[in-house]
C-alpha positions in Angstrom: -2.5 -40.4 -2.7 -5.6 -42.6 -2.2 -7.6 -39.8 -0.5 -11.1 -39.2 -1.9 -10.9 -37.0 -4.9 -7.1 -36.7 -4.9 -6.5 -39.6 -7.4 -8.9 -37.9 -9.8 -7.1 -34.6 -9.4 -3.8 -36.3 -9.9 -5.1 -37.9 -13.2 -6.4 -34.6 -14.4 -3.0 -32.9 -13.7 -1.0 -35.6 -15.5 -3.4 -35.6 -18.4 -3.3 -31.8 -18.8 0.5 -31.7 -18.7 1.4 -34.9 -20.6 -1.5 -35.1 -23.1 -2.4 -31.5 -23.7 0.4 -29.0 -22.8 3.5 -30.9 -23.8 2.2 -31.9 -27.3 1.0 -28.4 -27.9 4.5 -27.1 -27.1 6.2 -29.9 -29.0 8.3 -30.9 -26.0 8.5 -34.1 -23.8 9.3 -34.8 -20.2 12.2 -37.2 -20.2 11.9 -38.3 -16.5 9.5 -37.7 -13.7 9.1 -38.5 -10.0 5.8 -39.8 -8.7 5.3 -37.3 -5.9 2.6 -35.0 -7.2 0.1 -36.2 -4.7 1.2 -37.4 -1.2 -0.4 -38.2 2.1 1.0 -39.4 5.4 -1.1 -41.4 8.0 -0.2 -42.3 11.6 -1.8 -43.4 14.9 -2.0 -41.1 17.9 -3.6 -42.5 21.1 -5.7 -44.9 19.1 -6.8 -42.2 16.7 -5.9 -42.2 13.0 -4.5 -38.9 11.8 -3.7 -37.9 8.2 -2.0 -35.0 6.5 -2.7 -34.6 2.8 -0.4 -32.6 0.5 -2.1 -30.6 -2.2 -1.5 -31.8 -5.8 1.6 -29.9 -6.9 3.8 -30.0 -10.0 7.4 -28.7 -10.2 9.0 -28.7 -13.7 12.7 -28.1 -14.3 13.9 -27.2 -17.8 17.4 -27.4 -19.1 19.3 -26.3 -22.2 22.9 -26.1 -23.3 24.7 -22.8 -22.8 27.2 -22.3 -25.7 28.4 -18.8 -24.7 27.9 -17.5 -21.2 28.7 -14.0 -22.4 25.4 -13.9 -24.1 23.4 -14.7 -21.0 20.6 -12.2 -20.3 20.2 -11.0 -16.7 18.0 -8.5 -14.9 20.8 -5.9 -14.8 19.8 -2.9 -16.9 22.1 -1.3 -19.4 22.5 2.2 -18.0 25.3 3.2 -20.5 22.9 3.4 -23.4 21.0 6.7 -23.1 17.6 6.0 -24.6 16.2 2.6 -23.7 12.7 1.2 -23.0 11.1 -1.6 -21.0 8.6 -3.9 -22.6 6.2 -6.2 -20.7 5.4 -9.3 -22.7 2.2 -10.5 -20.9 1.8 -14.2 -21.5 -1.4 -14.1 -19.4 -2.9 -12.2 -22.3 -4.1 -9.3 -20.3 -6.2 -11.4 -17.9 -4.6 -10.3 -14.6 -5.9 -13.2 -12.6 -5.0 -13.0 -8.9 -5.7 -16.3 -7.2 -2.7 -17.6 -5.3 -0.7 -14.4 -5.6 1.3 -13.1 -2.8 -0.7 -9.9 -2.5 -4.0 -11.9 -2.0 -2.2 -14.0 0.7 -0.9 -11.0 2.5 -4.3 -9.3 2.6 -6.2 -12.5 3.1 -8.2 -12.0 0.0 -9.6 -14.7 -2.4 -9.9 -14.7 -6.1 -11.8 -17.3 -8.2 -9.3 -17.4 -11.1 -5.6 -18.4 -10.9 -3.0 -17.8 -13.7 -2.8 -20.6 -16.2 -1.4 -21.4 -19.6 -4.6 -21.1 -21.6 -2.9 -20.6 -25.0 0.2 -22.8 -25.4 0.7 -21.2 -28.9 1.4 -17.9 -27.2 4.1 -19.4 -25.0 5.6 -21.1 -28.0 5.6 -17.9 -30.0 7.2 -16.1 -27.1 10.1 -18.7 -27.0 10.6 -18.2 -30.7 10.5 -14.4 -30.4 13.0 -14.3 -27.6 15.3 -16.6 -29.5 15.2 -14.2 -32.5 15.7 -11.1 -30.4 18.6 -12.6 -28.6 20.2 -13.8 -31.8 20.0 -10.2 -33.1 21.3 -8.8 -29.8 18.2 -6.6 -29.4 17.6 -7.5 -25.7 19.7 -5.6 -23.2 18.2 -7.0 -20.0 15.6 -9.7 -19.2 13.6 -10.7 -16.1 10.6 -12.9 -15.5 7.4 -11.8 -13.8 6.8 -14.3 -11.0 6.4 -14.1 -7.2 5.2 -10.6 -6.4 4.1 -9.7 -10.0 5.3 -6.9 -12.2 6.1 -4.5 -9.3 8.5 -7.1 -7.8 10.0 -7.7 -11.2 10.7 -4.1 -11.9 12.0 -3.5 -8.4 14.5 -6.4 -8.7 15.8 -4.9 -12.0 16.3 -1.6 -10.3 18.1 -3.2 -7.3 20.4 -5.2 -9.7 21.2 -2.0 -11.6 21.4 0.6 -8.9 19.2 2.9 -10.9 15.6 4.2 -10.8 12.7 3.0 -13.1 9.6 4.9 -14.2 6.7 2.8 -15.5 3.2 3.7 -16.9 0.4 1.2 -16.2 -2.4 2.8 -18.4 -2.3 0.0 -20.9 -2.3 -2.6 -18.2 -5.4 -1.3 -16.4 -7.8 -2.0 -19.2 -10.2 -4.9 -18.3 -11.6 -6.1 -21.6 -13.5 -8.9 -19.9 -16.1 -6.8 -18.0 -18.7 -4.2 -18.9 -18.1 -0.9 -17.3 -21.3 -0.2 -15.3 -20.8 2.4 -12.6 -24.5 2.8 -11.7 -25.9 6.2 -10.7 -24.1 9.1 -12.3 -23.7 11.0 -9.1 -21.4 8.1 -7.9 -19.4 7.8 -11.1 -16.3 9.6 -9.8 -15.8 7.5 -6.7 -16.7 4.3 -8.4 -14.4 4.9 -11.4 -11.6 5.8 -9.0 -12.1 2.7 -7.0 -12.2 0.6 -10.1 -9.0 2.1 -11.5 -7.3 1.5 -8.2 -8.3 -2.2 -8.3 -7.2 -2.5 -11.9 -3.8 -0.9 -10.9 -3.3 -3.4 -8.1 -4.1 -6.3 -10.4 -1.7 -5.0 -13.1 1.1 -4.6 -10.6 0.7 -7.7 -8.5 -0.8 -10.5 -10.7 1.6 -13.4 -11.2 0.6 -14.4 -14.7 3.4 -15.7 -17.0 5.4 -12.8 -18.5 8.7 -11.1 -18.8 10.1 -7.6 -18.9 12.8 -6.9 -21.4 15.0 -3.8 -22.0 15.6 -2.6 -25.6 17.0 0.4 -27.3 14.2 2.8 -28.2 15.6 3.1 -31.8 14.9 -0.6 -32.2 11.3 -0.6 -31.0 9.7 -1.1 -34.4 12.1 -3.9 -35.2 11.4 -5.6 -31.9 7.6 -5.3 -32.3 7.8 -6.6 -35.9 9.3 -9.9 -34.4 6.7 -10.0 -31.7 3.9 -9.5 -34.2 5.3 -12.2 -36.4 5.1 -14.6 -33.5 1.5 -13.5 -32.6 2.3 -11.9 -29.3 2.5 -8.2 -30.1 -1.1 -7.6 -28.8 0.1 -8.7 -25.3 3.3 -6.7 -25.4 3.4 -3.2 -24.0 6.0 -0.5 -23.6 5.7 0.3 -19.9 8.6 2.5 -19.0 12.3 3.2 -18.9 15.2 3.6 -16.5 15.5 7.1 -14.8 18.4 9.0 -13.4 16.9 10.0 -10.1 17.2 6.6 -8.4 13.5 6.3 -7.7 10.8 3.8 -8.6 7.9 5.7 -10.1 4.5 4.4 -11.2 2.4 6.6 -13.5 -1.3 6.3 -14.3 -3.7 8.7 -16.0 -0.8 11.3 -16.4 -0.2 11.3 -12.7 2.5 9.8 -10.5 0.6 7.5 -8.2 3.6 6.1 -6.4 7.2 7.2 -6.0 9.9 5.9 -3.6 13.7 5.9 -3.6 15.3 2.7 -4.9 17.5 2.6 -1.7 14.5 2.6 0.6 12.7 -0.1 -1.3 15.8 -2.2 -1.5 16.3 -2.1 2.3 12.6 -3.0 2.8 13.1 -5.8 0.4 16.1 -7.1 2.3 14.7 -6.5 5.8 13.2 -9.9 6.5 16.3 -11.7 5.4 18.3 -9.2 7.4 16.4 -9.8 10.6 16.8 -13.6 10.2 20.5 -13.3 9.5 21.0 -11.2 12.6 19.7 -14.1 14.7 21.7 -16.7 12.8 25.0 -15.0 12.0 27.4 -12.5 13.5 25.1 -9.5 13.8 28.0 -7.1 13.3 28.7 -8.6 9.9 25.0 -8.6 9.0 24.6 -5.0 10.0 27.7 -4.1 7.9 26.2 -5.7 4.8 22.8 -4.2 5.3 24.2 -0.7 5.9 26.2 -0.9 2.7 22.9 -0.5 0.8 23.0 3.2 2.0 25.9 3.9 -0.3 24.0 5.2 -3.4 27.3 6.0 -5.1 28.7 2.5 -4.8 30.4 2.0 -8.2 30.1 -1.8 -7.9 32.8 -4.2 -8.9 35.4 -2.4 -11.0 38.0 -4.7 -12.5 41.4 -3.2 -13.3 44.1 -5.1 -15.1 47.9 -4.4 -15.2 48.5 -7.2 -17.7 47.1 -8.2 -21.1 44.8 -11.2 -20.6 45.1 -12.0 -24.3 48.8 -12.6 -23.9 49.8 -16.2 -23.6 53.0 -16.1 -21.5 53.4 -19.9 -22.0 53.8 -19.7 -25.8 57.7 -19.6 -25.8 57.8 -22.7 -23.7 55.0 -24.5 -25.5 56.8 -23.9 -28.8 59.7 -25.9 -27.4 57.2 -28.6 -26.3 58.1 -27.9 -22.7 55.2 -28.8 -20.5 56.2 -29.1 -16.8 54.5 -32.1 -15.0 52.2 -30.9 -12.3 50.3 -33.0 -9.8 46.6 -32.1 -9.3 46.5 -33.2 -5.7 43.2 -34.2 -4.1 41.9 -36.0 -1.1 38.5 -37.4 0.0 36.0 -34.5 -0.3 38.0 -32.4 -2.7 35.8 -31.4 -5.6 37.5 -28.7 -7.7 40.3 -30.8 -9.2 38.7 -30.9 -12.7 38.5 -27.1 -12.9 42.1 -26.8 -11.6 43.3 -29.4 -14.1 41.6 -27.4 -16.9 43.2 -24.2 -15.7 46.7 -25.7 -15.4 46.4 -27.4 -18.8 45.3 -24.1 -20.3 48.4 -22.5 -18.7 50.7 -25.0 -20.4 51.3 -27.7 -17.7 51.1 -31.4 -18.2 48.5 -32.2 -15.6 48.2 -35.5 -13.7 45.4 -36.6 -11.4 47.0 -37.6 -8.1 44.9 -38.8 -5.2 46.5 -39.1 -1.7 45.7 -42.8 -1.9 48.1 -43.0 -4.9 50.9 -41.6 -2.8 50.1 -43.9 0.1 50.0 -47.0 -2.1 53.2 -46.0 -3.9 51.5 -45.9 -7.3 53.0 -42.5 -7.8 55.6 -40.3 -6.1 56.1 -36.5 -5.8 59.6 -36.8 -7.2 57.9 -37.4 -10.6 56.6 -33.9 -10.6 57.9 -30.4 -10.8 54.8 -28.8 -9.3 51.7 -29.6 -7.3 48.4 -27.9 -6.7 46.4 -28.7 -3.6 42.8 -28.2 -4.8 39.7 -26.8 -3.1 36.7 -28.6 -1.6 36.0 -30.1 1.8 38.6 -32.8 2.6 37.2 -35.2 5.1 34.1 -32.9 5.4 36.2 -30.4 7.4 35.2 -32.3 10.5 38.6 -31.7 12.1 38.8 -28.1 10.7 39.3 -27.0 7.2 42.3 -28.8 5.7 43.3 -30.2 9.1 42.5 -33.8 8.4 44.2 -33.7 5.0 47.3 -32.2 6.6 47.4 -34.7 9.4 47.3 -37.6 7.0 50.7 -36.2 5.9 52.2 -35.1 9.2 51.3 -38.3 11.0 52.6 -40.6 8.3 56.4 -40.7 8.3 56.6 -41.8 4.7 54.3 -39.1 3.4 55.9 -36.5 5.7 59.3 -37.2 4.3 58.1 -37.3 0.8 56.4 -33.8 1.0 59.4 -32.4 2.9 61.7 -33.6 0.2 59.5 -32.2 -2.5 59.3 -28.8 -0.9 63.0 -28.6 -0.3 63.9 -29.3 -4.0 65.1 -26.1 -5.7 63.1 -26.8 -8.8 59.7 -27.5 -7.2 56.7 -25.2 -6.7 53.3 -25.6 -5.2 50.0 -23.8 -5.0 47.2 -24.3 -2.4 43.7 -23.0 -3.3 40.9 -22.8 -0.8 40.9 -26.1 1.1 44.4 -26.7 -0.4 45.6 -23.4 1.1 44.2 -24.4 4.5 46.0 -27.7 4.2 49.3 -26.1 3.2 49.1 -23.6 6.0 49.0 -26.6 8.4 52.1 -28.0 6.6 54.0 -24.7 7.0 56.7 -26.3 9.1 57.5 -28.6 6.1 57.6 -25.7 3.6 60.8 -23.5 3.5 59.9 -19.9 4.1 56.3 -20.5 5.2 56.9 -20.2 8.9 55.2 -16.8 8.9 52.0 -18.1 7.3 48.8 -17.8 9.4 46.4 -20.5 10.3 43.0 -20.1 8.6 40.2 -20.3 11.1 36.4 -19.7 11.3 35.1 -16.7 9.3 34.2 -13.7 11.4 30.6 -13.9 10.0 30.4 -17.4 11.6 29.0 -18.7 8.3 30.2 -20.5 5.2 30.8 -17.7 2.6 30.2 -18.3 -1.1 30.1 -15.0 -2.9 31.9 -12.9 -5.6 34.3 -10.4 -4.2 37.1 -8.1 -5.4 40.8 -8.8 -4.7 44.0 -6.9 -5.4 47.1 -8.8 -6.5 50.0 -7.4 -4.5 53.6 -7.0 -5.4 55.1 -10.2 -4.0 57.7 -12.8 -4.9 55.0 -15.3 -5.9 55.7 -17.0 -9.2 52.0 -17.4 -9.8 51.3 -13.6 -9.8 54.3 -12.4 -11.6 53.4 -9.4 -13.7 50.0 -9.0 -12.2 50.7 -6.7 -9.3 48.2 -3.9 -8.9 45.4 -5.8 -10.7 41.9 -5.7 -9.2 40.0 -8.8 -10.0 36.4 -10.2 -9.4 36.8 -13.7 -8.0 34.7 -16.2 -6.1 35.2 -17.4 -2.6 33.7 -20.5 -1.0 34.9 -21.3 2.5 33.9 -21.4 6.1 37.4 -21.0 7.5 39.2 -18.3 5.7 40.2 -15.9 8.5 44.0 -15.4 8.5 44.6 -16.0 12.2 48.1 -15.0 13.4 47.2 -15.7 17.0 47.3 -19.4 16.3 50.5 -19.4 14.1 52.6 -17.2 11.9 53.8 -13.6 12.2 51.9 -10.8 10.5 54.8 -8.4 10.8 57.1 -10.8 8.9 54.4 -11.2 6.2 54.2 -7.5 5.8 57.9 -6.6 6.0 59.0 -9.4 3.7 56.2 -8.7 1.2 54.8 -12.2 1.6 51.1 -11.0 1.2 50.2 -12.0 -2.3 46.6 -11.0 -2.4 44.1 -9.0 -0.4 40.4 -8.1 -0.5 39.4 -4.6 -1.6 36.1 -2.8 -1.6 34.3 -1.4 -4.6 36.5 1.7 -4.4 39.7 -0.3 -4.6 40.7 0.1 -1.0 42.0 -2.8 1.2 39.3 -3.7 3.6 38.2 -5.7 6.6 34.6 -4.7 6.2 32.0 -7.3 5.5 30.9 -8.4 2.9 33.8 -7.0 0.8 36.1 -9.0 3.0 34.0 -12.1 3.6 36.1 -13.7 6.3 37.4 -10.6 8.2 41.1 -11.3 7.7 43.3 -8.4 9.0 44.3 -6.0 6.2 42.1 -8.0 3.8 44.8 -10.7 3.6 43.7 -13.7 1.5 46.9 -15.0 -0.1 50.5 -15.6 1.1 53.7 -16.7 -0.5 57.3 -17.5 0.5 60.4 -15.3 0.1 61.5 -17.2 -3.1 57.9 -17.2 -4.4 57.8 -20.9 -5.1 55.0 -21.7 -2.7 51.7 -19.8 -2.6 48.4 -20.3 -0.9 45.2 -18.2 -1.3 41.6 -18.5 -0.1 39.9 -17.6 -3.3 38.7 -19.9 -6.0 40.9 -18.8 -8.8 40.6 -21.9 -10.9 37.0 -20.8 -11.5 38.1 -17.6 -13.1 40.9 -18.7 -15.4 39.3 -17.2 -18.5 38.4 -13.6 -18.8 34.7 -14.4 -19.5 34.1 -16.7 -16.5 33.8 -14.0 -13.8 30.4 -12.4 -13.6 32.0 -9.0 -14.5 33.9 -9.6 -17.7 37.5 -8.5 -17.7 38.1 -6.1 -20.6 
């Protein structure tokens, strides 16, 4: 940055990473950005002022994922009875504290910061994890980072809705210092104080490391692999999940800390909760925060009333019948590729159709049997979600006539997803049987919602959900205007009496809900999908094209 000493620090950093660490690990940095060291200078009332950023390095790594079903997460496996947690300490038992959150919170200083002193240990760890993963020996995995081991363990407990008991005896041995406690009459208090300090260091140091969950019966096999890679000396069995839903820390055969998982999780969430109450609809924020009190929450529980392995398109594909379907998009629509993949997988002959193609006459809807209006943010939603897209049709006589003719054909069908659903709801006067559809307006949370939720497929005439009624599915939503608002348009009584509700949000107990966050937009009766009496036209506010395979949702469908 040109500031005294900073150029030298920058050189040392680049040399350490590029000439020492990377060669030792056998890796390279394909691209970089010269912003490790920066400063800004300006004039204020004839005085020169300057702010200097500390030298900082952020490294992002990438790797191909060949099978998402083999991805390791912090969620513990609680179905296997006898499991253990192993800390692989890549800091090699040094427990350095400088820069850690705990030292910042208590305004403490420490002379040593965590570092990669032994690249061969990091390299051995990568090889060991690769082997353990290939042999399916790792049940759960989480890194030790901000907050140290205690935060790592707590996050695993939160993700799993279970308790964890750990023992830190092996982590409180400081091999670097001589134990000199002075006068014998003070030994008890000095030893106690030293053990307390070592415990704090063990729990809150932010050295490199991970915690893995394994089956107890495979402990010897796991440590054989760790030993082969030279990291067994820094790997310790530290605990296991417990059934009493508490986080317990044991040392010297005593429980030195115990607190309920629920209490800790609410403390963990509290800062974000308070910020969200100021930013969002406080009623929705309170609802989500209070949901943490339900210790018996079963989580997402998929239920299928159909066989996902059955390919209902097979009889038609054998006859080489692939109906032509337009994957319709507009400026700002961004999920057309996923939708094209899903529709191709279902047996359709998919065609990319941009609204400009229809305007220019390069293609026409009479060439297609079906169309799908895809999700995204057409025109940036500046006129309202789907509003601008719909108005390019409604205010253009040629397009309006073309869409009206398409919808009125007896052999046509259409699906609107997310932004496409919002667009189709604004075209309801062109769609036969869609006059009862609501207008989709701002979420009750007053925020854009992108989360995984549970939906129930209802018994409706929809062609797209035939044979799926009663299924409970985990599915993503990503919208800011998904509230089914019958005050603006439509008729909720007609939707209910004519069974035009195709999909609704349900809670983790399978009950229809308006409660946030299980219903992310607050729609009445959980409504999130509508259809027409003949079932040819359907719109829904979920992102179904992202869950067209059983392994793509976070919770696999069995």
